[in-house]
VMD Tcl script that builds the backbone (N, CA, C; Angstrom):
set m [mol new atoms 402]
animate dup $m
set s [atomselect $m all]
$s set {name element resname resid chain x y z} {
  {N N MET 1 A 10.901 -98.620 56.933}
  {CA C MET 1 A 10.201 -98.648 58.195}
  {C C MET 1 A 10.846 -97.692 59.209}
  {N N HIS 2 A 12.197 -97.673 59.196}
  {CA C HIS 2 A 12.908 -96.794 60.130}
  {C C HIS 2 A 12.545 -95.329 59.872}
  {N N ASN 3 A 12.477 -94.913 58.589}
  {CA C ASN 3 A 12.124 -93.540 58.246}
  {C C ASN 3 A 10.718 -93.199 58.693}
  {N N ILE 4 A 9.815 -94.131 58.555}
  {CA C ILE 4 A 8.419 -93.899 58.988}
  {C C ILE 4 A 8.358 -93.681 60.486}
  {N N LEU 5 A 9.067 -94.548 61.248}
  {CA C LEU 5 A 9.098 -94.385 62.696}
  {C C LEU 5 A 9.762 -93.098 63.128}
  {N N HIS 6 A 10.851 -92.735 62.436}
  {CA C HIS 6 A 11.521 -91.480 62.737}
  {C C HIS 6 A 10.579 -90.299 62.468}
  {N N LYS 7 A 9.886 -90.279 61.380}
  {CA C LYS 7 A 8.939 -89.200 61.048}
  {C C LYS 7 A 7.812 -89.182 62.055}
  {N N LEU 8 A 7.316 -90.341 62.468}
  {CA C LEU 8 A 6.232 -90.417 63.426}
  {C C LEU 8 A 6.687 -89.825 64.789}
  {N N MET 9 A 7.902 -90.156 65.200}
  {CA C MET 9 A 8.425 -89.620 66.449}
  {C C MET 9 A 8.563 -88.104 66.385}
  {N N TRP 10 A 9.052 -87.557 65.282}
  {CA C TRP 10 A 9.177 -86.126 65.115}
  {C C TRP 10 A 7.804 -85.459 65.102}
  {N N THR 11 A 6.872 -86.086 64.403}
  {CA C THR 11 A 5.502 -85.550 64.372}
  {C C THR 11 A 4.926 -85.480 65.774}
  {N N ARG 12 A 5.096 -86.560 66.565}
  {CA C ARG 12 A 4.599 -86.569 67.940}
  {C C ARG 12 A 5.285 -85.478 68.779}
  {N N PHE 13 A 6.581 -85.325 68.601}
  {CA C PHE 13 A 7.300 -84.292 69.332}
  {C C PHE 13 A 6.777 -82.900 68.998}
  {N N LEU 14 A 6.562 -82.632 67.713}
  {CA C LEU 14 A 6.094 -81.315 67.284}
  {C C LEU 14 A 4.662 -81.059 67.837}
  {N N ARG 15 A 3.841 -82.106 67.844}
  {CA C ARG 15 A 2.485 -81.927 68.386}
  {C C ARG 15 A 2.530 -81.609 69.874}
  {N N LEU 16 A 3.392 -82.312 70.600}
  {CA C LEU 16 A 3.507 -82.057 72.048}
  {C C LEU 16 A 4.021 -80.647 72.293}
  {N N ALA 17 A 4.973 -80.196 71.471}
  {CA C ALA 17 A 5.470 -78.827 71.618}
  {C C ALA 17 A 4.364 -77.810 71.346}
  {N N LEU 18 A 3.526 -78.091 70.362}
  {CA C LEU 18 A 2.405 -77.213 70.059}
  {C C LEU 18 A 1.409 -77.202 71.228}
  {N N LEU 19 A 1.122 -78.380 71.751}
  {CA C LEU 19 A 0.189 -78.460 72.877}
  {C C LEU 19 A 0.716 -77.699 74.076}
  {N N ALA 20 A 2.019 -77.744 74.310}
  {CA C ALA 20 A 2.603 -77.018 75.418}
  {C C ALA 20 A 2.503 -75.504 75.206}
  {N N ALA 21 A 2.539 -75.082 73.950}
  {CA C ALA 21 A 2.480 -73.663 73.634}
  {C C ALA 21 A 1.033 -73.171 73.419}
  {N N LEU 22 A 0.075 -74.068 73.441}
  {CA C LEU 22 A -1.307 -73.739 73.118}
  {C C LEU 22 A -1.891 -72.609 73.975}
  {N N PRO 23 A -1.742 -72.627 75.281}
  {CA C PRO 23 A -2.325 -71.517 76.046}
  {C C PRO 23 A -1.839 -70.158 75.625}
  {N N ALA 24 A -0.575 -70.036 75.293}
  {CA C ALA 24 A -0.036 -68.758 74.825}
  {C C ALA 24 A -0.604 -68.404 73.452}
  {N N LEU 25 A -0.707 -69.397 72.587}
  {CA C LEU 25 A -1.284 -69.165 71.255}
  {C C LEU 25 A -2.709 -68.665 71.349}
  {N N LEU 26 A -3.514 -69.261 72.243}
  {CA C LEU 26 A -4.891 -68.841 72.384}
  {C C LEU 26 A -4.959 -67.419 72.926}
  {N N ALA 27 A -4.033 -67.077 73.778}
  {CA C ALA 27 A -4.057 -65.722 74.389}
  {C C ALA 27 A -3.729 -64.636 73.383}
  {N N CYS 28 A -2.799 -64.938 72.434}
  {CA C CYS 28 A -2.366 -63.845 71.575}
  {C C CYS 28 A -2.705 -64.106 70.095}
  {N N GLY 29 A -3.174 -65.270 69.737}
  {CA C GLY 29 A -3.356 -65.625 68.340}
  {C C GLY 29 A -4.443 -64.836 67.626}
  {N N ARG 30 A -5.443 -64.355 68.348}
  {CA C ARG 30 A -6.553 -63.691 67.664}
  {C C ARG 30 A -6.192 -62.341 67.096}
  {N N SER 31 A -5.225 -61.653 67.717}
  {CA C SER 31 A -4.929 -60.315 67.217}
  {C C SER 31 A -3.778 -60.294 66.207}
  {N N ALA 32 A -3.058 -61.422 66.090}
  {CA C ALA 32 A -1.917 -61.474 65.195}
  {C C ALA 32 A -2.399 -61.447 63.725}
  {N N GLN 33 A -1.663 -60.743 62.877}
  {CA C GLN 33 A -1.959 -60.723 61.469}
  {C C GLN 33 A -0.797 -61.341 60.693}
  {N N ASN 34 A -1.108 -62.170 59.730}
  {CA C ASN 34 A -0.070 -62.817 58.929}
  {C C ASN 34 A 0.142 -61.995 57.690}
  {N N VAL 35 A 1.285 -61.325 57.622}
  {CA C VAL 35 A 1.600 -60.410 56.517}
  {C C VAL 35 A 1.698 -61.168 55.211}
  {N N GLU 36 A 2.239 -62.405 55.263}
  {CA C GLU 36 A 2.378 -63.179 54.031}
  {C C GLU 36 A 1.046 -63.527 53.387}
  {N N ASN 37 A -0.015 -63.482 54.136}
  {CA C ASN 37 A -1.351 -63.811 53.605}
  {C C ASN 37 A -2.169 -62.563 53.384}
  {N N ASN 38 A -1.514 -61.466 53.029}
  {CA C ASN 38 A -2.184 -60.212 52.725}
  {C C ASN 38 A -3.087 -59.747 53.868}
  {N N GLY 39 A -2.611 -59.916 55.102}
  {CA C GLY 39 A -3.392 -59.453 56.258}
  {C C GLY 39 A -4.385 -60.464 56.744}
  {N N SER 40 A -4.558 -61.573 56.076}
  {CA C SER 40 A -5.494 -62.603 56.511}
  {C C SER 40 A -4.889 -63.370 57.675}
  {N N PRO 41 A -5.644 -63.619 58.762}
  {CA C PRO 41 A -5.066 -64.293 59.924}
  {C C PRO 41 A -4.767 -65.764 59.731}
  {N N SER 42 A -5.227 -66.393 58.680}
  {CA C SER 42 A -4.892 -67.797 58.450}
  {C C SER 42 A -4.818 -68.083 56.969}
  {N N PRO 43 A -3.982 -69.031 56.579}
  {CA C PRO 43 A -3.906 -69.378 55.144}
  {C C PRO 43 A -5.162 -70.101 54.681}
  {N N GLU 44 A -5.428 -70.043 53.422}
  {CA C GLU 44 A -6.578 -70.822 52.877}
  {C C GLU 44 A -6.241 -72.282 52.854}
  {N N LEU 45 A -7.220 -73.105 53.201}
  {CA C LEU 45 A -7.059 -74.528 53.057}
  {C C LEU 45 A -7.872 -74.910 51.824}
  {N N THR 46 A -7.197 -75.345 50.793}
  {CA C THR 46 A -7.884 -75.632 49.555}
  {C C THR 46 A -8.556 -76.994 49.566}
  {N N ARG 47 A -8.195 -77.827 50.506}
  {CA C ARG 47 A -8.779 -79.169 50.575}
  {C C ARG 47 A -9.939 -79.212 51.537}
  {N N THR 48 A -10.991 -79.862 51.134}
  {CA C THR 48 A -12.142 -80.053 51.973}
  {C C THR 48 A -12.052 -81.430 52.611}
  {N N LEU 49 A -12.313 -81.506 53.907}
  {CA C LEU 49 A -12.299 -82.768 54.615}
  {C C LEU 49 A -13.734 -83.240 54.843}
  {N N THR 50 A -13.957 -84.544 54.768}
  {CA C THR 50 A -15.276 -85.129 54.974}
  {C C THR 50 A -15.319 -85.838 56.297}
  {N N ALA 51 A -16.274 -85.447 57.139}
  {CA C ALA 51 A -16.442 -86.075 58.448}
  {C C ALA 51 A -17.148 -87.427 58.295}
  {N N LEU 52 A -17.157 -88.202 59.396}
  {CA C LEU 52 A -17.806 -89.514 59.363}
  {C C LEU 52 A -19.282 -89.413 59.016}
  {N N ASP 53 A -19.926 -88.336 59.410}
  {CA C ASP 53 A -21.346 -88.150 59.105}
  {C C ASP 53 A -21.615 -87.596 57.696}
  {N N GLY 54 A -20.526 -87.394 56.942}
  {CA C GLY 54 A -20.675 -86.940 55.548}
  {C C GLY 54 A -20.590 -85.424 55.362}
  {N N THR 55 A -20.554 -84.659 56.477}
  {CA C THR 55 A -20.459 -83.194 56.341}
  {C C THR 55 A -19.047 -82.809 55.895}
  {N N LYS 56 A -18.961 -81.727 55.213}
  {CA C LYS 56 A -17.669 -81.201 54.687}
  {C C LYS 56 A -17.163 -80.068 55.598}
  {N N THR 57 A -15.854 -79.962 55.755}
  {CA C THR 57 A -15.283 -78.913 56.545}
  {C C THR 57 A -13.982 -78.431 55.919}
  {N N SER 58 A -13.610 -77.193 56.195}
  {CA C SER 58 A -12.335 -76.638 55.788}
  {C C SER 58 A -11.896 -75.636 56.832}
  {N N LEU 59 A -10.647 -75.223 56.807}
  {CA C LEU 59 A -10.152 -74.266 57.787}
  {C C LEU 59 A -10.890 -72.913 57.761}
  {N N ALA 60 A -11.396 -72.569 56.603}
  {CA C ALA 60 A -12.101 -71.298 56.485}
  {C C ALA 60 A -13.282 -71.211 57.429}
  {N N GLN 61 A -13.867 -72.341 57.819}
  {CA C GLN 61 A -14.991 -72.336 58.754}
  {C C GLN 61 A -14.582 -71.936 60.163}
  {N N TYR 62 A -13.289 -71.968 60.453}
  {CA C TYR 62 A -12.822 -71.740 61.834}
  {C C TYR 62 A -12.027 -70.442 61.932}
  {N N GLN 63 A -12.378 -69.469 61.124}
  {CA C GLN 63 A -11.712 -68.163 61.154}
  {C C GLN 63 A -11.774 -67.598 62.565}
  {N N GLY 64 A -10.631 -67.142 63.076}
  {CA C GLY 64 A -10.564 -66.543 64.395}
  {C C GLY 64 A -10.361 -67.526 65.528}
  {N N GLN 65 A -10.259 -68.810 65.208}
  {CA C GLN 65 A -10.010 -69.822 66.222}
  {C C GLN 65 A -8.637 -70.483 66.000}
  {N N VAL 66 A -8.135 -71.099 67.042}
  {CA C VAL 66 A -6.885 -71.856 66.940}
  {C C VAL 66 A -7.305 -73.258 66.529}
  {N N VAL 67 A -6.736 -73.742 65.401}
  {CA C VAL 67 A -7.072 -75.071 64.898}
  {C C VAL 67 A -5.841 -75.970 64.955}
  {N N LEU 68 A -6.004 -77.125 65.570}
  {CA C LEU 68 A -4.960 -78.123 65.637}
  {C C LEU 68 A -5.442 -79.309 64.791}
  {N N VAL 69 A -4.719 -79.606 63.743}
  {CA C VAL 69 A -5.066 -80.767 62.886}
  {C C VAL 69 A -4.193 -81.925 63.344}
  {N N ASN 70 A -4.834 -83.017 63.740}
  {CA C ASN 70 A -4.131 -84.179 64.253}
  {C C ASN 70 A -4.334 -85.347 63.303}
  {N N PHE 71 A -3.232 -85.899 62.798}
  {CA C PHE 71 A -3.265 -87.095 61.947}
  {C C PHE 71 A -3.095 -88.304 62.863}
  {N N TRP 72 A -4.039 -89.246 62.770}
  {CA C TRP 72 A -4.005 -90.404 63.647}
  {C C TRP 72 A -4.492 -91.632 62.894}
  {N N ALA 73 A -4.407 -92.794 63.521}
  {CA C ALA 73 A -4.905 -94.048 62.908}
  {C C ALA 73 A -5.360 -94.979 64.042}
  {N N THR 74 A -6.286 -95.864 63.716}
  {CA C THR 74 A -6.836 -96.783 64.693}
  {C C THR 74 A -5.782 -97.744 65.210}
  {N N TRP 75 A -4.757 -98.033 64.417}
  {CA C TRP 75 A -3.703 -98.983 64.778}
  {C C TRP 75 A -2.516 -98.329 65.480}
  {N N CYS 76 A -2.545 -97.019 65.623}
  {CA C CYS 76 A -1.406 -96.264 66.130}
  {C C CYS 76 A -1.408 -96.192 67.661}
  {N N GLU 77 A -0.444 -96.862 68.305}
  {CA C GLU 77 A -0.367 -96.867 69.772}
  {C C GLU 77 A -0.055 -95.489 70.336}
  {N N PRO 78 A 0.882 -94.725 69.760}
  {CA C PRO 78 A 1.131 -93.363 70.288}
  {C C PRO 78 A -0.149 -92.480 70.181}
  {N N CYS 79 A -0.971 -92.719 69.188}
  {CA C CYS 79 A -2.208 -91.960 69.052}
  {C C CYS 79 A -3.134 -92.240 70.236}
  {N N ARG 80 A -3.170 -93.496 70.694}
  {CA C ARG 80 A -4.018 -93.869 71.824}
  {C C ARG 80 A -3.582 -93.119 73.093}
  {N N VAL 81 A -2.312 -92.756 73.164}
  {CA C VAL 81 A -1.802 -91.989 74.294}
  {C C VAL 81 A -2.229 -90.523 74.180}
  {N N GLU 82 A -2.129 -89.963 72.965}
  {CA C GLU 82 A -2.382 -88.534 72.843}
  {C C GLU 82 A -3.882 -88.187 72.688}
  {N N ILE 83 A -4.720 -89.111 72.274}
  {CA C ILE 83 A -6.154 -88.808 72.106}
  {C C ILE 83 A -6.753 -88.276 73.382}
  {N N PRO 84 A -6.513 -88.900 74.564}
  {CA C PRO 84 A -7.062 -88.302 75.784}
  {C C PRO 84 A -6.551 -86.883 76.044}
  {N N TRP 85 A -5.322 -86.613 75.713}
  {CA C TRP 85 A -4.801 -85.257 75.881}
  {C C TRP 85 A -5.558 -84.300 74.999}
  {N N LEU 86 A -5.829 -84.692 73.749}
  {CA C LEU 86 A -6.548 -83.807 72.827}
  {C C LEU 86 A -7.980 -83.588 73.283}
  {N N ILE 87 A -8.621 -84.622 73.838}
  {CA C ILE 87 A -9.980 -84.474 74.363}
  {C C ILE 87 A -9.952 -83.461 75.533}
  {N N GLU 88 A -8.976 -83.634 76.407}
  {CA C GLU 88 A -8.856 -82.746 77.564}
  {C C GLU 88 A -8.588 -81.317 77.125}
  {N N PHE 89 A -7.704 -81.098 76.144}
  {CA C PHE 89 A -7.435 -79.772 75.650}
  {C C PHE 89 A -8.687 -79.156 75.012}
  {N N THR 90 A -9.471 -79.961 74.317}
  {CA C THR 90 A -10.706 -79.458 73.700}
  {C C THR 90 A -11.685 -79.038 74.782}
  {N N GLN 91 A -11.810 -79.855 75.836}
  {CA C GLN 91 A -12.711 -79.482 76.931}
  {C C GLN 91 A -12.268 -78.225 77.620}
  {N N LYS 92 A -10.948 -78.085 77.849}
  {CA C LYS 92 A -10.430 -76.953 78.581}
  {C C LYS 92 A -10.377 -75.677 77.753}
  {N N TYR 93 A -9.909 -75.779 76.494}
  {CA C TYR 93 A -9.675 -74.578 75.685}
  {C C TYR 93 A -10.689 -74.378 74.557}
  {N N GLY 94 A -11.592 -75.328 74.340}
  {CA C GLY 94 A -12.611 -75.161 73.304}
  {C C GLY 94 A -13.432 -73.898 73.483}
  {N N PRO 95 A -13.866 -73.589 74.710}
  {CA C PRO 95 A -14.641 -72.357 74.905}
  {C C PRO 95 A -13.844 -71.085 74.571}
  {N N GLN 96 A -12.508 -71.190 74.564}
  {CA C GLN 96 A -11.669 -70.028 74.220}
  {C C GLN 96 A -11.292 -69.993 72.735}
  {N N GLY 97 A -11.760 -70.975 71.966}
  {CA C GLY 97 A -11.520 -70.947 70.529}
  {C C GLY 97 A -10.695 -72.063 69.958}
  {N N LEU 98 A -10.313 -73.050 70.749}
  {CA C LEU 98 A -9.532 -74.190 70.221}
  {C C LEU 98 A -10.444 -75.155 69.483}
  {N N VAL 99 A -10.014 -75.572 68.310}
  {CA C VAL 99 A -10.702 -76.626 67.562}
  {C C VAL 99 A -9.668 -77.676 67.197}
  {N N VAL 100 A -9.959 -78.942 67.522}
  {CA C VAL 100 A -9.088 -80.052 67.154}
  {C C VAL 100 A -9.788 -80.814 66.055}
  {N N ILE 101 A -9.099 -80.972 64.903}
  {CA C ILE 101 A -9.648 -81.736 63.799}
  {C C ILE 101 A -8.756 -82.958 63.636}
  {N N GLY 102 A -9.367 -84.148 63.812}
  {CA C GLY 102 A -8.650 -85.405 63.682}
  {C C GLY 102 A -8.831 -85.962 62.269}
  {N N VAL 103 A -7.730 -86.258 61.619}
  {CA C VAL 103 A -7.779 -86.827 60.292}
  {C C VAL 103 A -7.247 -88.261 60.377}
  {N N ALA 104 A -8.158 -89.210 60.212}
  {CA C ALA 104 A -7.787 -90.617 60.307}
  {C C ALA 104 A -7.030 -91.037 59.040}
  {N N MET 105 A -5.909 -91.750 59.237}
  {CA C MET 105 A -5.062 -92.124 58.121}
  {C C MET 105 A -5.195 -93.647 57.782}
  {N N ASP 106 A -6.202 -94.310 58.289}
  {CA C ASP 106 A -6.392 -95.716 58.009}
  {C C ASP 106 A -6.705 -95.926 56.533}
  {N N GLU 107 A -6.010 -96.855 55.911}
  {CA C GLU 107 A -6.235 -97.131 54.477}
  {C C GLU 107 A -7.613 -97.669 54.214}
  {N N GLU 108 A -8.194 -98.395 55.193}
  {CA C GLU 108 A -9.515 -98.982 55.012}
  {C C GLU 108 A -10.643 -97.929 55.127}
  {N N GLY 109 A -10.313 -96.738 55.601}
  {CA C GLY 109 A -11.262 -95.641 55.656}
  {C C GLY 109 A -12.364 -95.788 56.669}
  {N N LYS 110 A -13.532 -95.287 56.291}
  {CA C LYS 110 A -14.663 -95.209 57.203}
  {C C LYS 110 A -15.083 -96.550 57.814}
  {N N LYS 111 A -14.925 -97.622 57.082}
  {CA C LYS 111 A -15.390 -98.923 57.581}
  {C C LYS 111 A -14.643 -99.385 58.835}
  {N N VAL 112 A -13.431 -98.893 59.077}
  {CA C VAL 112 A -12.756 -99.222 60.309}
  {C C VAL 112 A -12.728 -98.041 61.311}
  {N N VAL 113 A -12.737 -96.826 60.773}
  {CA C VAL 113 A -12.642 -95.655 61.624}
  {C C VAL 113 A -13.956 -95.430 62.391}
  {N N GLU 114 A -15.060 -95.509 61.702}
  {CA C GLU 114 A -16.365 -95.223 62.362}
  {C C GLU 114 A -16.626 -96.173 63.532}
  {N N PRO 115 A -16.488 -97.518 63.385}
  {CA C PRO 115 A -16.719 -98.369 64.556}
  {C C PRO 115 A -15.732 -98.081 65.703}
  {N N TYR 116 A -14.504 -97.750 65.355}
  {CA C TYR 116 A -13.498 -97.439 66.364}
  {C C TYR 116 A -13.916 -96.210 67.190}
  {N N VAL 117 A -14.327 -95.147 66.471}
  {CA C VAL 117 A -14.708 -93.903 67.136}
  {C C VAL 117 A -15.970 -94.125 68.001}
  {N N GLN 118 A -16.885 -94.909 67.515}
  {CA C GLN 118 A -18.118 -95.169 68.276}
  {C C GLN 118 A -17.883 -96.030 69.519}
  {N N LYS 119 A -16.919 -96.968 69.421}
  {CA C LYS 119 A -16.693 -97.948 70.500}
  {C C LYS 119 A -15.693 -97.491 71.546}
  {N N GLU 120 A -14.581 -96.914 71.136}
  {CA C GLU 120 A -13.468 -96.613 72.048}
  {C C GLU 120 A -13.780 -95.498 73.007}
  {N N ARG 121 A -13.332 -95.688 74.228}
  {CA C ARG 121 A -13.420 -94.658 75.279}
  {C C ARG 121 A -12.017 -94.465 75.833}
  {N N PHE 122 A -11.732 -93.244 76.222}
  {CA C PHE 122 A -10.402 -92.877 76.700}
  {C C PHE 122 A -10.494 -92.243 78.074}
  {N N ASP 123 A -9.537 -92.558 78.927}
  {CA C ASP 123 A -9.504 -92.030 80.289}
  {C C ASP 123 A -9.036 -90.579 80.254}
  {N N VAL 124 A -9.940 -89.691 80.558}
  {CA C VAL 124 A -9.638 -88.249 80.609}
  {C C VAL 124 A -9.980 -87.770 82.037}
  {N N ASN 125 A -8.933 -87.615 82.827}
  {CA C ASN 125 A -9.110 -87.157 84.228}
  {C C ASN 125 A -10.079 -88.057 85.008}
  {N N GLY 126 A -9.942 -89.370 84.809}
  {CA C GLY 126 A -10.751 -90.319 85.562}
  {C C GLY 126 A -12.132 -90.595 84.959}
  {N N SER 127 A -12.455 -89.964 83.870}
  {CA C SER 127 A -13.758 -90.150 83.226}
  {C C SER 127 A -13.526 -90.799 81.848}
  {N N GLN 128 A -14.378 -91.727 81.486}
  {CA C GLN 128 A -14.271 -92.396 80.191}
  {C C GLN 128 A -14.968 -91.533 79.135}
  {N N GLU 129 A -14.183 -91.024 78.192}
  {CA C GLU 129 A -14.693 -90.086 77.177}
  {C C GLU 129 A -14.524 -90.655 75.773}
  {N N ALA 130 A -15.447 -90.315 74.904}
  {CA C ALA 130 A -15.388 -90.712 73.501}
  {C C ALA 130 A -14.770 -89.604 72.700}
  {N N MET 131 A -14.237 -89.962 71.523}
  {CA C MET 131 A -13.829 -88.948 70.571}
  {C C MET 131 A -15.096 -88.333 70.043}
  {N N GLU 132 A -15.100 -87.032 69.837}
  {CA C GLU 132 A -16.288 -86.361 69.342}
  {C C GLU 132 A -16.385 -86.588 67.819}
  {N N GLU 133 A -17.532 -86.990 67.371}
  {CA C GLU 133 A -17.741 -87.198 65.936}
  {C C GLU 133 A -18.361 -85.944 65.335}
  {N N LYS 134 A -17.665 -85.404 64.364}
  {CA C LYS 134 A -18.212 -84.245 63.608}
  {C C LYS 134 A -17.836 -84.406 62.193}
}
mol reanalyze $m
mol bondsrecalc $m
mol representation Tube
mol addrep $m
């Protein structure tokens, strides 16, 4: 349990560090080339993710955009704190190319995640906002 909490704390720290650096990444990320990927600006994602509505997605669909993949769970209290931040970042930086993909880690899957996403609202700058379903 201690190792899981330690990893969770480090994961949260790294996400916050990325969020703090996000404006700079958006400003310069489009022109950068990754030499290790033979000039391709992003690595291939071999895994396809399935959204709540059944549609499939992969990183290849977001070529030229900054993609933040967030692992969360309905039972995770720190996630409840950061979800409003991610909604706000999406509202603010989405038009500039930011995409946030949330990957729910609940063992029960869609049967608990879907009602949670449909029901829960988060305070984002004084407004009650839902997580976007895609």
